[in-house]
C-alpha positions in Angstrom: -12.1 13.6 -9.9 -14.0 10.5 -9.7 -16.1 8.4 -6.9 -14.2 5.4 -5.2 -15.9 2.0 -4.8 -18.0 3.5 -1.5 -19.2 6.5 -3.4 -16.8 9.2 -1.8 -15.5 11.7 -4.2 -11.7 11.2 -4.7 -8.8 12.4 -7.0 -5.4 11.3 -8.1 -4.6 7.9 -6.1 -7.3 7.5 -3.9 -7.1 10.8 -2.2 -10.7 11.3 -0.7 -12.3 14.6 -0.9 -14.6 15.0 1.8 -16.1 18.1 0.6 -16.2 20.6 -2.1 -13.9 22.8 0.4 -11.2 20.0 0.4 -11.1 19.9 -3.4 -11.0 24.0 -3.7 -7.8 23.5 -1.5 -6.1 21.7 -4.4 -4.3 23.5 -7.4 -7.1 22.1 -10.0 -6.3 23.7 -13.6 -9.0 24.3 -16.2 -6.9 23.7 -19.2 -3.8 25.6 -18.5 -5.1 28.3 -16.0 -6.1 27.7 -12.5 -9.5 26.7 -11.7 -11.6 29.3 -9.6 -13.2 27.9 -6.3 -16.6 28.3 -7.9 -15.5 25.9 -10.7 -13.9 23.4 -8.3 -17.1 23.3 -6.6 -19.3 22.7 -9.6 -17.1 19.8 -10.6 -17.2 18.4 -7.1 -21.2 18.7 -7.2 -21.1 17.2 -10.8 -19.0 14.1 -9.8 -20.9 13.8 -6.7 -24.1 13.3 -8.5 -22.7 10.5 -10.8 -22.8 6.7 -10.2 -19.8 5.4 -7.8 -17.2 2.8 -8.6 -16.5 3.2 -12.3 -13.4 3.6 -14.2 -12.1 7.3 -13.9 -12.5 8.1 -17.5 -16.6 7.5 -16.9 -16.2 11.2 -14.7 -14.4 12.9 -17.5 -16.1 15.6 -19.2 -14.7 18.3 -21.6 -14.8 20.7 -18.8 -13.3 18.6 -16.2 -10.4 19.8 -14.0 -7.2 18.4 -13.8 -4.9 18.0 -10.9 -1.2 18.4 -11.9 0.8 15.0 -11.6 3.4 16.9 -9.5 0.6 17.5 -7.0 -0.8 13.8 -7.0 2.6 12.6 -6.5 3.4 14.9 -3.8 0.1 13.9 -2.1 0.8 10.4 -2.2 3.9 10.6 -1.1 3.2 12.7 1.9 0.3 10.3 2.8 2.7 6.9 2.2 5.1 8.7 4.5 2.6 9.4 7.2 1.3 5.7 6.8 4.6 4.5 7.7 5.1 6.6 10.5 2.0 4.9 11.6 3.2 1.4 10.8 6.4 2.1 12.8 4.7 3.0 15.6 2.4 0.0 16.0 5.3 -2.3 14.5 8.7 -1.4 16.0 10.5 -3.9 13.7 8.7 -2.5 10.3 11.9 -1.4 8.9 13.3 -4.8 9.2 10.4 -6.4 7.4 10.8 -7.6 3.8 9.9 -5.1 1.1 6.9 -7.0 0.1 5.5 -7.2 3.6 5.9 -3.5 4.0 4.4 -3.0 0.5 1.3 -5.0 1.6 1.1 -3.2 4.7 1.1 0.3 3.1 -1.9 -1.1 0.5 -3.7 -2.5 3.3 -3.2 1.0 5.3 -4.0 3.0 2.5 -7.2 1.4 1.9 -8.2 1.0 5.4 -6.5 4.1 7.3 -4.0 2.8 10.3 -6.9 2.7 12.7 -8.7 0.3 10.5 -5.8 -2.3 9.8 -4.9 -2.3 13.5 -8.7 -2.6 14.7 -10.2 -4.9 12.2 -7.2 -7.1 11.4 -5.4 -8.1 14.9 -4.6 -11.7 13.4 -3.1 -10.5 10.6 -0.8 -7.8 12.4 0.0 -10.9 14.9 1.1 -13.1 12.0 3.3 -10.0 10.8 4.6 -9.6 14.4 5.6 -13.6 14.3 6.9 -13.8 10.7 4.1 -16.1 9.7 3.8 -14.7 6.4 1.6 -17.6 4.7 -1.0 -16.6 7.7 -0.9 -13.3 6.8 -1.5 -13.9 3.4 -4.5 -16.0 4.4 -5.8 -13.0 6.6 -5.5 -9.9 4.3 -8.7 -10.4 2.2 -10.8 -7.2 2.5 -14.2 -6.3 1.7 -14.3 -3.1 -0.7 -11.1 -3.3 -3.0 -11.3 -5.5 -6.1 -10.2 -9.2 -6.2 -7.3 -7.9 -8.1 -6.2 -5.7 -5.4 -6.5 -8.1 -2.9 -4.8 -11.0 -4.8 -1.8 -8.6 -5.0 -1.7 -8.0 -1.5 -2.0 -11.7 -0.7 1.0 -12.3 -3.3 3.2 -9.6 -1.4 2.5 -11.7 1.6 3.1 -15.0 -0.2 6.2 -13.7 -1.9 7.8 -13.2 1.7 7.4 -17.0 2.4 9.4 -17.8 -1.1 12.2 -15.0 0.3 12.4 -16.6 3.9 12.8 -20.0 2.6 15.5 -19.1 0.3 17.3 -17.1 3.0 17.0 -20.2 5.4 18.2 -22.8 2.8 21.2 -20.3 2.0 21.7 -19.9 5.6 21.3 -23.9 6.0 23.9 -24.5 3.3 26.6 -22.2 4.8 26.1 -24.1 8.2 26.4 -27.5 6.2 29.6 -26.2 4.4 31.0 -24.8 7.8 30.2 -28.2 9.3 32.1 -30.2 6.6 35.1 -27.6 6.9 35.3 -28.5 10.4 35.2 -32.1 10.3 37.5 -32.1 7.4 40.1 -30.0 9.4 39.4 -32.2 12.5 40.2 -35.6 10.4 42.7 -34.5 8.0 44.3 -31.2 9.5 43.8 -27.5 7.8 44.3 -27.3 4.2 47.3 -25.9 3.2 
């Protein structure tokens, strides 16, 4: 367990634990044996008493509990699946978006929650709906996440700009080739 940038007790990849009871519902281990509810509650209280927003290693002690990696992965997968369901509900064309845009939206949803993304970033959502990736990149800055995380999200939107330009250039080249063939055939006849 650790405290995130806003001081919430968290575990794994940003799974916020609102209280000790939420922590007790997870299969924490003390060494190789399952931790007791009392040990989990004590660890929650210990971590909650420490300063927020430090590296996770700061919160580790010799008696720290561990959550198995498989559980962390399962929780993360479930959360991301639910977020994608929310994104599809708000953005019917979600599945057709470039992968970097999906990643940026998932990151923002993971950080803000679906309600926070759609309520607090309506201009960004409008830019995504219109395919204005550069505009979305300019509008994705959040308060709270690190500059590196905000930059990563911005880069995802900007990489879609490059992908879109490449696709448009390839499409234009195909049309030019087709026009050249059509013109050639009209002037000289079809190639034999």
